[in-house]
C-alpha angles and dihedrals in degrees: 000000000000093000091051092053090048093052091049090049091052090050091052092049090051092052093047092056092062094050097132091064132039089219120143092211117133129180110227121176093335093311126110112229132182097036110162120206110185127197107216115241089237092064112102114246111272119155092197088068089070092056090046090055090050091048092051094052093043090051092045098051100072090040090055091044094056094039091057097047094262093305107116140033138161110264107174137357133192116213113207111213123199119257092236094058119099113276117242129195093248094054115103133185116269121247112199094345115114139155088254093061097035114133094202127030123196107204141157113271113269111224097025114258095030103114096157112139111228145164126228109231121182101165140065132275111307094018121118119258127232106242146323123246126210130171126223091245091054092051090047089062096249092131101048096123092051102041105013126229114351094235092057091048089051090057090050090053093042089060089055092047102042105029104026099237125148142222120287093207128069121213091188094055115019097174136035138185120253118176087346095305130111115246130181117242100248144124125254100026088217094074104114130218143112135280107227144153126223107215113195128185133158095358096308127098132203125194115219136175115265116262124208120238108254092225104039100026091225124123116262116274094252093058115120134192109228114195124219109254090222119047141130104234111115101197144117129025091175090057101045123337088179092076105098096226094050109103103138143060120246112268132204088267099054102024115125100229096179097056112111097233135129093256091062095039097051102029100049094251092304120144121245091249091055090054091047090050089056092054124107088238092060095043094056098046139068127200116280120240095208134052114267122243121254116270119269123219137210120198113217125186123200113242138182116313115257117194133173121190113217106193131185114231097167122139094270090063088073088068119103095353090292095147092054091047087052088054091051093050093041091051091053090050094048098041099040121000103054112077128247112266094030122132113232132185133172137218127177126196143193116153086332136025127258125194107225096175137002116224113302124185112230108229101146145353092284091064091049093050091048090058093045089059090060095060111120118266103178128057119206142126137035132308125264109164095175091056089056093048094048091050090051091053089053093049092051096044091056087074110010144012114271089234108120094000120132132229122196106205120192124180139155097187140085120250120179092189096063094105088063092081100040092105093049089050092051093047093047095071088220124137113232121204112195129208115191110200119198130348098294103056113134110287091219092056096100092055088071093057093042094054093047102037094248130146118266119206138170130206123190127208090257098111095191090065090063090216099152095051089046091052093053092040089059092060098091115141118284090209106037124106112273090242090062098049121104112242122201113224099175141011118174138150140182141177107232131200134189099008094310122171129235105208131181149130135245123201117219104196128197094262093064137033107112118114092005116182131190111200125187124186129188138184104218116013139350112283129220108266125201117180123176125188121221091275091055095253115147114240115221131176104077110167110227121213104187093178093059092030097235140118125199140181126200111207108223118235115344116344116240115266113245142052118333116199126210135186123185122187127196143137130234097350143090122255130189131192125202125181123190133176144164135232116293092221139021089225101045111073112228122234106259135190121203121183135190144155122246090240139019092225132039127200118199125273092022109097125231123224125220117209130192119185114199118192145157100207101314095329114106122233111226135200095019121151106246126184131180123206112202117190123193129213088262091060095250115139133209123196119211129187107222117216137204095199102118092243136103109358093354112096102194131025117235098003096122093252112117119198145175139172118249116210103147097107114164105168143005118263139051126351125191124214128210128174131203119195124188126185115201138155094317098044115105139182104236120213093168099075117199119245107296138184102286145117119292117259104228109219092200148322140243110229118182090337093309120117115229116187123208119218109283116270107265111264106224110200133185101224100136107103090208089061094054098071131033126178115195145134127218139167127192141172116248092198121236142283136201121235125202143174092041109154123226119270132315087056109208122240104251097146116106125199113280121256117273105237104171104056112153130182137193137168117246100190136280087052094295114149120208117206125192130182144142114268117246120213139241090260106032104292097349128089126356129304119234100228147337130240113206121188133179138197141169088229118070093201093048089054092049098043100033103030095147091054095048123103111282123221120224106253100167090124095045110100114182119242127219116290116285093020120128113257125201126183130174124197142160116233113245132193091018133098107246114179140140110312094015115143114211124190124204134190136173136212124195122215126200132212094273091048096256110152131215124230114274111276126244109284117253122203134208123186116199112232119181110194114233117253111263115252115264114275113257113216115237120225093257092050089085091071120106110277118244114256126240097024114177101226093198092063106028105034107137116251093244090059090051089056091051091053090048092050090052094046098043095042099172127013134172141174121252135214135184116230134188 
């Protein structure tokens, strides 16, 4: 028995380590297992795409093996095939594999023409990414000249996904000044090529050498670095894996630390290989002495959804109206959330299990109502979670295999025997979603969702927070088509007194509107409900269920686009309002909000990070107002504004991922997370996506001394006025996390300011340096720091490694602003030789009121460039004529004189870059 408990404990530890991602990947004897590559349902059926995926992975495995010093290879891969594709004999039903936990997604380009492979990364350097995206055309080999072989590109993206490294190129700034000379942003610096410009006009093109700007010294914007097709340099894969000779990652010895790229900015000038060496993967492996086998593949086809509700009806469920709240949430799930065509069963449990309903396929409202009638109405007895789970397995197996089925497990009670069925759960192949209700739910509950890839949620007894309905509302299918998934538009609650009103609005945007439901719950008696559609027409017909204490209205057809207004009136009771809908069209992707925490567990004083990802298809939604509500086990709530500003907890500005640190712990135990997102006048659908973690688009090659240009990289513009503004409202559950090691009040201040990650520098003239950055807070990205320490050096490594010994800048007049404000500071370097061609490196550290210090910022660089004096003006023959009288110098001054005035005024000018 002891060995069984140990193996379960090791499994749980393994799953906890990968908390940022829901990935099923495991590293076993140097081989990666459990990789899921999903073909998006929108991709037209094409059986050759499956073989192309196999070819890419098979090609990538030996390349990865050699690039990592014979440490890693791809062992087995599951390919997830859409439900609508033709079924083949070798296709089997998935187990835990879903679109939600896919590591690679193959999807149509959005916008069209953008076939760039890329990886979504939310976290910091060294943290795992979310998923990789490829397009069918890329996999078909139609982009070989631009990105190189597909297998090599997969390894580039795998390094982003698995080890949290970044690109060593920079599309936004392809050249930088070092000691007064232009250098291409590349790694290693020994990659050879030419810096050229392709000038095209009237259908003909001419290639010319790059010319520096006479004022800034930098090459013109159109300048490109074209690599030699044949060369001997082996690094680096994160610069351009498409170069034939490149078979390694940059190491500490050959890493270009000055290059202004994301790898330097986010990884503190460390090479990609140094970051990989710090990974858990690297630490638990040694190089292999034999060649690895080829990858194996399993072909999995999505089938009908199979769900069994396993609901606690023990005596403790009679506390605080929990059983009735379970009925309200269960009714929403059965009437609205679960998709048409799904198979649904129900089991209740106390000290034993009771089958309430065998599997029923939902074809119409009658089937849904039949299931609603089986919800539990009486609470009594003890708590035996394993009995409920075993009974659910039996219900499912009467009709289907448990592989890929789902169990929704709700409990409010403790059960010290829950570990007794861990092995059965793991062997079942079922996905278990857990809902912990109240402060005493079994502490081991989350382990069931972690080991099966299910969603874990927590709902307190604070009815006004609507936590239980939110938890069940989040249980839309992980494999269904986006157009079929239930989307929550609103979730609000309030405790009213003396005939007060609860007023608000809900935006129904053009991407949703089908199957729209307004649901109102109450605790004492039915409230007065007033609902107006966008035209001001009152909506009648709410169905009232006095037994469950809820009223609901299904809007027929497609709900009108616009702002719906609601007013609810009641006295001395708590009301909640929930609004759900579905996509308005099968071809128009709905706006979606997904939320998560960076970890499932938090240990004081380590902060947590809240993420909200807002998309329409794969296009990010920018400038939305996003708020997170975090509720502790004590019922206390904290409201956080999430930001997409590329500072603090947010990795990338304007990528549609909104983030914020959470430090306001108040007690040990479970915390629930809920996110509201509102798109108003400023919110936009962005088709021009900022530079992301993806393979370098090669503009051309040099072959045997001859320049061969590739087609220009597609220019994706945002010219559609409809794309420029989106009004919408969404709410979503971000799941839950468990906090520990929190001391009793008063809780000490152990949170320093967050690291400044967006420091930029430029020279203004007369040796003045202008710095700009986003202000950190007193506690990470909250509050206001006490002071800044700014230091400079002419050596980038000295500044990084010996910051406290570097020359300090006088900051007596620099008073920190509130967190997330824009900071600007201008200074003149003192006690340092600053002349033409000098490179100067700058970094900042923030200090809070208890003298806790942030990490050192990214390092910014300025390179002093003094423009050469213009050559003396040579008089032309006609300049000897008598000058015209009464010339207005402001309007007729010759251009050469303007330049002279500019030289004198500007004095000295340089170009600036931000480094890691």
